[in-house]
VOGU-3710 file (C-alpha; in Angstrom, 3 decimals, decimal comma):
1> mlasgakeka> 108,779/116,307/92,559  110,739/113,690/94,463  110,420/113,341/98,234  112,432/116,122/99,845  115,422/114,003/100,895  115,693/112,203/97,579  115,046/115,416/95,684  117,829/117,170/97,585  120,201/114,321/96,709  119,194/114,434/93,065
11> msssgqavht> 119,655/118,174/92,906  123,069/117,799/94,492  124,111/115,154/91,953  122,985/117,132/88,931  124,308/120,394/90,263  127,744/118,838/90,544  127,423/117,478/87,005  126,873/120,967/85,602  130,342/121,944/86,813  132,270/118,658/86,579
21> delayvtahe> 130,576/116,828/83,673  130,052/113,976/86,110  126,965/112,744/84,275  128,294/113,261/80,748  130,073/109,910/80,531  127,873/107,883/82,861  126,473/104,907/80,972  122,810/104,754/79,994  122,429/101,642/82,148  123,850/103,391/85,229
31> laarirrrel> 121,824/106,565/84,667  118,631/104,503/84,537  119,623/102,614/87,680  120,317/105,838/89,598  116,980/107,250/88,472  115,156/104,092/89,616  116,881/104,362/93,013  115,746/108,026/93,150  119,303/109,234/93,412  118,694/111,331/90,304
41> spvdvidvfi> 115,607/113,150/89,142  114,719/112,625/85,445  114,002/116,367/85,233  117,453/117,227/86,541  119,151/114,685/84,303  117,522/116,103/81,188  118,375/119,657/82,229  122,033/118,677/82,697  122,236/117,186/79,207  120,383/120,118/77,674
51> rriearnpsl> 122,971/122,479/79,147  125,790/120,308/77,841  124,254/120,250/74,360  123,809/124,029/74,426  127,475/124,472/75,348  129,079/121,905/73,051  126,827/121,192/70,089  127,460/124,500/68,251  131,091/123,498/67,671  130,195/119,885/66,863
61> nalvyldfdg> 127,022/120,160/64,754  125,865/116,743/65,922  122,218/117,604/66,664  120,354/119,540/63,974  116,886/119,660/65,561  116,270/120,267/69,265  113,017/119,775/71,175  114,044/120,783/74,679  110,524/121,824/75,692  109,144/118,461/74,668
71> arrkakeaes> 111,987/116,665/76,447  111,332/118,586/79,666  107,650/117,627/79,502  108,589/113,970/79,040  111,064/114,195/81,913  108,332/115,514/84,219  106,108/112,616/83,145  108,976/110,235/83,867  109,397/111,724/87,343  105,670/111,396/88,064
81> allagealgp> 105,732/107,748/86,976  108,711/107,134/89,242  106,948/108,654/92,267  103,728/106,778/91,510  105,527/103,459/91,587  104,615/102,618/87,999  106,448/99,971/86,002  109,551/101,563/84,500  111,352/100,747/81,267  115,034/99,788/81,252
91> lhgvpsalkd> 116,016/103,290/80,052  113,515/105,294/82,077  114,465/108,970/82,025  117,629/108,433/79,962  118,304/111,051/77,245  118,544/109,898/73,634  118,026/111,188/70,094  116,743/110,170/66,668  118,651/110,421/63,427  117,426/112,859/60,788
101> lfdfkpgwpa> 116,969/110,431/57,922  114,072/107,949/57,521  113,414/108,262/61,264  110,233/109,818/62,505  108,437/111,196/65,539  105,068/112,929/65,109  105,472/116,702/64,938  109,228/116,593/64,354  110,788/117,688/61,048  112,299/115,075/58,749
111> slggiralkh> 114,695/116,537/56,184  115,844/113,060/55,041  119,482/113,922/55,553  119,604/117,666/55,047  117,542/118,186/51,888  116,978/121,951/51,865  113,466/121,675/50,408  112,475/119,404/53,323  113,731/121,644/56,122  110,200/121,971/57,523
121> nvvnaycafc> 108,843/118,629/56,291  106,952/116,734/59,017  106,081/113,032/58,944  103,429/112,293/61,561  104,460/108,731/62,206  106,807/106,795/64,450  109,836/104,822/63,354  110,329/101,621/65,357  113,347/103,016/67,248  111,425/106,048/68,502
131> ermelrggav> 108,293/104,084/69,340  110,092/101,394/71,311  112,660/103,617/73,017  109,895/105,896/74,322  107,128/103,402/75,076  109,108/100,297/76,059  112,338/101,864/77,201  111,155/105,062/78,855  113,909/107,099/77,175  113,509/110,847/76,649
141> llgktnsplm> 114,338/112,059/73,136  115,919/115,501/72,928  116,146/115,970/69,178  117,503/114,678/65,880  121,080/114,137/64,720  122,825/115,006/61,475  123,041/112,669/58,482  124,050/112,911/54,809  121,355/113,345/52,196  119,286/110,136/51,859
151> gfrgtcdnyl> 122,088/108,283/53,664  123,861/107,797/50,353  127,509/108,025/51,462  129,800/107,010/54,315  130,506/110,581/55,476  128,246/112,985/57,390  127,638/116,252/55,553  124,860/117,945/53,589  123,949/121,270/52,002  121,377/122,203/54,672
161> fgptrnpfnl> 123,264/121,631/57,926  126,885/121,131/56,864  129,293/118,551/58,266  129,300/117,018/61,712  132,732/117,518/63,236  134,599/114,692/64,915  135,016/115,303/68,674  138,495/113,741/68,520  139,544/116,371/65,958  137,089/119,019/64,795
171> akntggssgg> 138,758/119,284/61,387  137,795/115,679/60,661  134,502/114,094/59,664  132,559/111,665/61,830  131,655/109,149/59,160  128,079/108,458/58,136  125,425/108,182/57,765  124,704/108,206/61,544  127,524/110,681/62,101  125,592/113,103/64,280
181> saaavadgll> 124,585/110,312/66,641  128,105/108,914/66,936  129,606/112,356/67,590  126,984/113,174/70,224  127,662/109,945/72,092  131,453/110,281/71,918  131,283/113,883/73,136  129,075/113,045/76,110  126,035/114,917/74,772  124,006/111,719/75,041
191> piaegtdagg> 124,697/108,226/76,411  122,822/106,541/73,570  121,487/107,570/70,164  119,859/106,052/67,108  121,735/104,744/64,139  120,323/103,313/60,932  122,331/101,076/58,658  121,967/100,262/54,961  125,655/100,029/54,103  127,401/100,510/57,425
201> siripaawcg> 125,765/103,689/58,700  125,846/102,541/62,335  129,304/100,998/62,155  131,179/103,547/59,998  130,679/106,552/62,311  131,138/104,327/65,354  134,593/103,479/63,983  135,607/107,081/63,307  134,176/108,434/66,590  135,509/105,695/68,865
211> vygykasfgr> 132,133/104,410/70,072  130,272/101,102/69,907  127,771/100,612/67,090  125,545/97,541/66,961  123,608/96,252/63,946  121,461/93,273/64,893  120,538/90,312/62,693  118,081/91,229/59,971  114,572/91,065/61,434  115,729/91,179/65,064
221> vpflarpnaf> 114,710/94,858/65,334  111,628/95,704/63,262  111,933/98,231/60,455  108,684/99,941/59,485  108,978/100,778/55,779  106,086/102,154/53,733  104,724/102,209/51,084  106,913/99,188/50,260  107,220/97,024/53,371  109,433/94,593/51,425
231> gtadspflfe> 112,029/97,170/50,348  114,187/96,462/53,392  115,203/93,153/51,801  115,259/93,971/48,073  117,678/96,806/48,734  120,699/96,125/50,913  119,190/94,985/54,221  118,056/97,967/56,350  118,468/98,220/60,103  117,874/100,477/63,104
241> gpitrtveda> 120,102/100,118/66,139  121,953/101,756/69,016  125,164/103,754/69,153  126,640/103,740/72,670  129,927/104,007/74,550  129,705/100,531/76,118  128,691/97,074/74,970  126,324/96,674/77,924  124,386/99,792/76,925  123,931/98,387/73,424
251> avalnvlagy> 122,652/95,124/74,931  120,183/97,023/77,129  118,981/98,918/74,070  118,617/95,679/72,129  116,413/94,315/74,929  114,151/97,316/74,298  114,296/97,318/70,494  114,172/93,618/69,630  111,016/91,598/69,200  108,242/90,771/66,775
261> dsrdpfsltd> 106,213/93,507/65,092  103,364/92,478/62,804  103,921/95,568/60,616  107,314/94,243/59,453  107,021/91,176/57,161  110,574/90,121/58,095  110,271/90,600/61,865  111,655/87,602/63,753  109,323/85,732/66,096  112,049/84,369/68,392
271> pavdyteatr> 111,322/84,390/72,154  112,583/87,368/74,136  116,205/87,156/75,265  118,111/89,181/77,869  121,035/90,313/75,737  122,895/91,701/78,737  123,565/88,102/79,837  125,626/87,611/76,681  127,965/90,412/77,751  129,030/88,349/80,779
281> rsirglkiay> 129,679/85,174/78,798  133,147/83,696/78,228  134,360/83,344/74,643  136,887/80,649/75,518  136,895/78,066/72,744  135,182/80,225/70,126  136,624/80,002/66,618  137,211/83,431/65,110  138,094/84,058/61,468  140,163/87,169/60,819
291> spnldvfpvd> 140,186/88,867/57,429  142,395/91,953/57,205  140,687/93,168/54,002  137,696/90,968/53,067  139,923/89,782/50,195  139,441/92,861/47,992  139,671/96,147/49,936  142,832/98,252/50,037  143,359/99,151/53,721  145,437/102,035/55,070
301> skvaetvsra> 148,503/100,723/56,892  147,698/102,516/60,170  144,210/101,025/60,239  145,545/97,581/59,354  148,213/97,663/62,064  145,795/98,840/64,760  143,238/96,139/63,997  145,910/93,440/63,673  147,074/94,241/67,207  143,519/94,381/68,536
311> vkafeeagah> 142,608/90,923/67,228  145,136/89,404/69,638  142,803/90,255/72,531  140,472/87,461/71,442  143,292/84,950/71,817  143,981/86,332/75,292  140,321/85,647/76,091  140,744/82,006/75,084  139,372/82,066/71,543  141,108/80,523/68,544
321> veqvnlgilr> 141,880/83,100/65,828  142,778/82,155/62,263  143,352/84,410/59,258  141,137/83,451/56,312  140,292/84,225/52,717  136,596/84,425/51,915  136,863/83,642/48,218  135,419/86,957/46,980  136,093/86,961/43,228  134,734/90,330/42,095
331> sqkelsdvws> 136,539/93,634/42,603  135,569/95,998/45,404  134,649/98,595/42,749  132,185/96,257/41,056  130,666/95,333/44,407  130,339/98,931/45,633  128,559/99,733/42,354  126,083/96,913/43,080  125,411/98,381/46,531  124,905/101,860/45,072
341> rlymllnlqa> 122,440/100,662/42,448  120,363/98,614/44,880  120,253/101,348/47,520  119,479/104,035/44,943  116,406/102,074/43,845  115,045/102,500/47,365  115,899/106,213/47,230  114,084/106,640/43,922  110,994/104,984/45,325  110,986/107,381/48,306
351> iesmkrdgid> 111,393/110,402/46,023  108,585/109,160/43,758  106,302/108,862/46,807  107,078/112,457/47,771  106,324/113,602/44,246  102,877/112,016/44,518  102,439/114,023/47,716  103,273/117,249/45,874  107,013/117,579/46,559  108,955/117,303/43,281
361> lfgrhredfp> 112,544/117,076/44,530  114,057/116,398/41,108  112,177/119,305/39,585  112,467/122,685/41,323  114,835/121,324/43,983  117,372/119,451/41,876  120,181/121,701/43,153  119,619/120,315/46,661  121,360/117,107/45,570  125,145/116,635/45,209
371> peymdwvekt> 126,413/115,805/41,715  127,566/112,329/42,793  124,046/111,540/43,942  122,457/112,704/40,696  124,996/110,690/38,729  123,755/107,528/40,474  120,159/108,595/39,913  120,745/108,647/36,160  122,667/105,368/36,166  119,994/103,585/38,180
381> krmsgldffr> 117,118/104,910/36,073  118,620/103,046/33,129  118,424/99,694/34,947  116,044/97,007/33,756  114,300/94,421/35,904  116,832/91,893/34,643  119,683/94,174/35,763  118,138/94,183/39,244  118,120/90,395/39,397  121,695/90,232/38,111
391> dqairtevfn> 122,735/92,486/41,006  120,902/90,260/43,467  122,824/87,287/42,071  126,129/89,118/42,668  124,933/89,937/46,176  124,265/86,223/46,650  127,905/85,479/45,837  128,939/87,614/48,819  126,377/85,848/51,009  127,738/82,472/49,938
401> afqkvldnfd> 131,299/83,521/50,766  130,292/84,698/54,241  128,309/81,547/54,895  131,211/79,351/53,856  133,441/80,999/56,452  130,795/81,119/59,168  129,923/77,456/58,663  133,362/76,766/60,122  133,880/79,744/62,459  131,717/81,408/65,094
411> llvtptvacp> 132,734/84,951/64,169  134,443/86,916/61,415  136,556/89,948/62,349  137,718/92,715/59,967  138,570/96,408/60,034  135,356/98,455/59,993  136,580/100,985/57,454  139,742/101,121/55,374  140,984/104,604/56,250  141,246/107,141/59,092
421> pvdnasdgnt> 138,731/110,006/59,304  138,876/112,441/56,380  138,922/116,241/56,516  135,598/118,067/56,409  134,808/119,951/53,225  133,540/123,530/53,289  130,845/123,105/50,607  128,499/120,590/52,273  129,838/117,725/50,159  132,477/115,869/52,191
431> rgpsaingve> 133,511/112,626/50,514  135,749/109,740/51,459  139,036/108,982/49,705  139,036/108,154/46,001  142,103/105,894/46,381  143,859/103,954/49,149  147,336/102,493/48,716  147,189/103,591/45,081  144,003/101,590/44,405  140,991/103,463/43,038
441> idpligwclt> 137,816/103,230/45,109  134,373/104,810/45,167  134,669/107,842/47,496  131,072/107,441/48,679  131,140/103,853/50,008  134,129/101,975/48,544  136,334/102,416/51,630  133,750/100,821/53,943  134,150/97,105/54,723  130,638/97,239/56,124
451> yfvnftghpa> 128,274/97,112/53,169  129,020/93,422/52,494  127,134/92,664/55,726  124,110/94,585/54,382  124,176/92,217/51,427  124,021/89,262/53,850  121,999/90,298/56,920  124,406/88,949/59,547  124,690/90,686/62,945  127,714/92,966/63,194
461> asipaglsdg> 129,253/95,557/65,467  132,007/98,129/65,247  134,108/98,278/68,389  136,930/100,742/69,172  140,173/98,931/68,334  142,519/101,702/69,456  143,857/105,084/68,443  146,192/105,959/65,593  147,633/109,481/65,595  144,987/110,382/68,180
471> lpvgmqiigr> 142,088/109,263/65,969  139,875/106,217/66,572  140,109/103,014/64,547  137,202/100,566/64,463  137,144/96,776/64,310  134,137/94,960/62,873  132,823/91,793/64,558  130,412/89,743/62,415  128,378/86,787/63,673  126,389/83,942/62,211
481> rnadcdvlaa> 122,827/84,706/61,173  120,702/85,320/64,285  123,688/84,733/66,614  123,576/88,209/68,139  124,671/86,878/71,518  128,002/85,702/70,082  128,772/89,185/68,723  127,863/90,811/72,038  129,888/88,268/74,027  132,993/88,805/71,901
491> saaferlrpw> 132,528/92,574/72,035  132,271/92,563/75,820  135,293/90,271/76,178  137,319/92,672/74,049  136,058/95,658/76,063  137,233/94,037/79,306  140,711/93,396/77,925  141,097/96,594/75,862  138,921/99,247/77,558  138,614/102,493/75,625
501> qnhyqicrer> 136,822/104,830/78,042  139,995/106,857/78,680  140,032/107,817/74,997  137,108/110,185/75,615  139,425/112,460/77,568  140,442/113,795/74,148  136,816/114,750/73,524  136,387/116,234/76,990  139,339/118,555/76,432  138,554/119,588/72,855
511> slra> 138,045/123,185/71,827  134,489/124,521/71,937  135,185/126,595/68,830  134,896/124,983/65,413
//
């Protein structure tokens, strides 16, 4: 318990929040600061967010596993540490959540994106996000958020849990694969949540839910992959990162998450940096390349117009903006097929490992998988080792094109995704569009201008560019390799000139009935 005066103040603050949602849209950084000043009790904060989740999550379907008892125990430990004067992490007592994909906390279920056979599967290990957010950051994890099966699509839906509904319009999807996390943050259920990203899974739902999604440079945040520690590079580069409502909160999270880990062979050994300093930096004089379509993507006119207007904010901040061509020569369909093959190889390895452990997902549980997924399983099984290296050579072409632009510019800006949010399906198999502007695309990933950056490993963020017909549109900001501070600085400059916090009023006022 806090000292009586401080405790009374904390109780007063949280009691008001129950009725006015005062805490729902407070930033993670500010919540942590108020806890450190003993204006708020960690126990009260967690109780407030638990009540909000209980009231709003049933209509949203953002969180699919809840551990409120465990969270309350952690909150009491956080309060005891506060009273004892112990060293506190930057997110001490702040509520957060893991994603239900390849993201683990001992004792918690891991369905790997809503595989029915894995509903009660438990992996007694920590992913890096969980380990660092709890131990370094002091955050309190309340549960796990929804994701598509094996993360193999840009929407958020599965046969076990169904779709996550977009808090801006419950008929629409959130995007994936970190769709549950993005929806929870946009709806004020949490100030910060985990995203993972193999083809845009942090940035895609950030775009459709009007929040900020940050994917650091490859190796900046460790990724603990087993049994193949090297799979994070042979497949499209894999990442863990934060989804937040502000750029500063993402920078605070990056301070917690970044840093060397000997278990990751690609973990960067750079000295520690305070990434929040980058959010206060001027971008005057920066050279920014703008590509409205990465040369090859058809982009919906409403998305294109919104991002085109948003890019002008960088010029207002003193940067030089120039539209560019990257020199991509292959079609978007060919390139999305390369991504699908490389990512499916990682999937097949995970499923083979489970089979060795006695879970034969492609045997008795084959019906747990959507037909599109099984189609890629069969295609990828026919690949040879030489086919794999051919795909890596095509991936290298994309890397070369990005490097050519970023040798001459500090940043590259694009739309995050090519279309507005799609309607949710009723069968657990929501897909993206199969064509945009009359051009055929892969409905699983072909409308996402994000997966190119998983070919290359550059840092990238999706930032809210504005609303179109009441739905969020995202803008992607890509930096040079290891230049995370440039992406954060540009993001923060845009946030100052084009703040988006008022957009969440739409979420606040949404129906609580799906």
